[in-house]
C-alpha positions as CSV (number, residue, x, y, z in Angstrom):
1,M,30.7,46.0,-45.9
2,V,34.2,44.6,-45.8
3,Q,37.5,46.2,-46.6
4,A,39.4,45.0,-49.7
5,S,42.2,43.7,-47.5
6,Q,39.7,41.2,-46.0
7,L,38.7,39.6,-49.3
8,I,39.3,35.8,-49.6
9,S,38.4,33.2,-52.2
10,G,34.8,32.1,-52.1
11,M,33.3,35.3,-50.9
12,T,30.4,36.8,-52.8
13,I,30.6,40.6,-53.3
14,K,28.8,43.3,-55.2
15,V,30.7,45.5,-57.6
16,S,28.8,48.1,-59.6
17,K,25.6,46.5,-58.4
18,E,26.5,43.2,-59.9
19,P,27.2,40.0,-57.9
20,Y,30.7,38.4,-58.2
21,R,32.4,35.5,-56.5
22,V,36.0,36.0,-55.5
23,E,38.1,33.4,-57.2
24,S,41.4,34.7,-55.9
25,A,42.7,37.7,-53.9
26,V,46.3,38.6,-53.6
27,K,47.9,41.6,-51.8
28,V,50.4,43.3,-54.2
29,G,52.7,46.1,-53.5
30,G,56.3,47.2,-53.7
31,P,58.6,49.7,-52.1
32,R,57.6,52.4,-54.5
33,A,53.9,51.8,-54.9
34,S,51.1,51.6,-52.3
35,P,49.8,48.1,-51.8
36,F,46.5,47.0,-53.3
37,M,44.4,43.8,-53.6
38,K,44.5,42.1,-57.0
39,C,41.4,40.0,-57.4
40,K,40.0,37.5,-59.9
41,L,36.2,37.8,-59.9
42,K,33.6,35.5,-61.5
43,H,30.4,37.2,-62.5
44,L,27.6,35.1,-61.1
45,L,25.1,35.9,-63.9
46,T,27.3,35.8,-67.0
47,H,30.1,33.4,-65.6
48,S,32.7,35.7,-67.1
49,V,36.0,36.2,-65.2
50,V,37.5,39.6,-64.7
51,E,40.5,40.9,-62.8
52,K,40.0,44.0,-60.6
53,N,42.2,45.9,-58.3
54,F,41.1,47.5,-55.0
55,R,42.8,49.8,-52.5
56,L,43.4,47.9,-49.3
57,N,41.0,50.2,-47.3
58,Q,38.3,50.3,-50.0
59,E,34.9,49.4,-48.7
60,I,33.2,46.6,-50.6
61,D,29.6,45.2,-50.3
62,E,29.6,41.6,-49.2
63,V,26.5,39.7,-50.5
64,A,24.8,36.9,-48.6
65,L,23.4,34.3,-51.0
66,E,19.9,33.1,-50.2
67,E,19.3,29.4,-49.7
68,R,16.0,28.2,-51.3
69,R,14.0,25.0,-51.4
70,L,13.0,24.3,-54.9
71,E,10.8,21.6,-56.5
72,Y,11.5,20.6,-60.0
73,L,8.5,20.8,-62.4
74,Y,9.6,20.5,-66.1
75,P,12.1,21.5,-68.7
76,E,11.2,24.5,-70.9
77,G,13.4,25.7,-73.8
78,K,17.0,26.0,-72.6
79,G,15.9,26.2,-69.0
80,H,14.1,24.3,-66.3
81,I,11.1,25.4,-64.3
82,F,11.1,25.1,-60.5
83,L,8.6,26.0,-57.8
84,D,10.1,28.0,-55.0
85,L,8.6,26.3,-51.9
86,G,9.1,29.4,-49.8
87,T,7.3,31.9,-51.9
88,L,5.3,29.4,-54.2
89,E,6.5,31.3,-57.2
90,L,7.6,29.7,-60.5
91,M,11.2,30.4,-61.5
92,T,13.3,29.5,-64.5
93,V,16.8,28.2,-63.9
94,E,19.1,28.3,-66.9
95,G,20.3,25.0,-68.4
96,S,23.9,26.1,-67.9
97,I,23.3,26.3,-64.1
98,V,21.6,22.9,-64.0
99,G,24.2,21.3,-66.2
100,R,24.6,17.5,-65.8
101,K,22.3,17.5,-62.9
102,S,19.5,17.5,-65.4
103,H,20.2,13.8,-65.9
104,Y,18.6,13.1,-62.5
105,L,15.8,15.6,-62.5
106,K,12.2,14.4,-62.5
107,E,9.0,16.0,-61.6
108,G,8.6,16.5,-57.8
109,I,12.3,16.2,-56.8
110,E,13.2,18.8,-54.2
111,V,16.6,20.5,-54.5
112,K,18.5,23.3,-52.7
113,G,19.2,26.4,-54.7
114,S,21.5,29.3,-53.9
115,G,20.8,32.7,-55.3
116,F,20.8,36.4,-55.1
117,G,17.5,38.3,-55.8
118,P,15.4,36.4,-58.3
119,T,18.4,34.5,-59.8
120,V,19.6,31.1,-58.8
121,F,23.3,30.5,-59.3
122,S,23.7,26.8,-58.1
123,L,21.6,23.8,-57.4
124,E,22.3,20.9,-55.0
125,L,20.5,17.6,-55.6
126,P,19.8,15.1,-52.8
127,Q,22.6,12.6,-52.4
128,F,20.5,9.6,-53.5
129,L,17.5,9.4,-55.8
130,E,15.2,6.6,-56.7
131,I,14.6,6.5,-60.5
132,M,12.8,4.0,-62.8
133,V,14.7,2.1,-65.5
134,A,13.3,2.9,-68.9
135,S,15.5,0.6,-71.0
136,V,18.4,-1.9,-70.7
137,S,21.2,-2.7,-73.1
138,E,24.4,-4.8,-73.1
139,K,27.6,-3.0,-74.1
140,G,31.1,-4.5,-73.9
141,G,30.1,-7.0,-71.2
142,A,28.5,-4.3,-69.1
143,R,24.7,-3.9,-68.6
144,L,23.6,-0.3,-69.1
145,A,20.3,1.1,-67.9
146,K,18.8,4.2,-69.4
147,L,16.8,5.9,-66.6
148,E,13.4,7.7,-67.0
149,T,15.3,10.9,-66.7
150,G,17.7,10.1,-69.5
151,A,20.8,9.2,-67.5
152,D,22.8,6.1,-68.4
153,V,24.0,4.0,-65.5
154,E,25.9,0.7,-65.3
155,V,23.7,-1.9,-63.4
156,P,24.0,-5.5,-62.3
157,P,22.5,-8.2,-64.6
158,F,19.3,-8.7,-62.6
159,I,18.0,-5.1,-63.2
160,D,15.3,-4.9,-65.8
161,V,12.9,-2.4,-67.4
162,G,10.5,-1.0,-64.9
163,D,12.7,-1.6,-61.9
164,V,13.3,1.4,-59.6
165,V,17.0,1.9,-58.7
166,K,18.7,4.0,-56.1
167,I,21.4,6.3,-57.7
168,D,24.2,8.3,-56.1
169,T,23.7,11.7,-57.8
170,K,27.3,12.8,-56.9
171,T,29.0,9.9,-58.6
172,G,26.3,8.7,-61.0
173,D,26.7,5.1,-59.6
174,Y,24.0,2.5,-59.1
175,I,23.5,1.8,-55.3
176,Q,20.7,-0.8,-55.1
177,R,17.3,-1.9,-56.5
178,V,14.4,-0.5,-54.5
């Protein structure tokens, strides 16, 4: 438990049994009114943003997000299926959580997941992945490779179909042929 006066951006709290991340917290108050904390909160399940006011001495539940090691298995519908390596349970992570990271996911890749209870809120890919080139094309003087995962990456002229390349997942850049 923390007091509302201790809220800062980035904290994860529980309001009405629902998890929220504090986007901003500002102390407001004037000479006539008692001061309070005006907070902008992002709901971790629905991603909606709400504004909420708290009395300075109001007790608020702080939530510790759990770090999990997950292994990617396959896409299913609008989500992706992962194996939780700690509990050996299958879990579905929404496509909106995975986002553009899906361009680098292939079976067997281990990622870090952060969550609360059975729900994962964010995924972190390894910095570098080795992925096979599925096709190559020329476009505007640049050589583009379509990877087995569906990502498009600009590559040097010596890269061909079937080559395995190392990709920086943060920038999407080609690093080297493996």
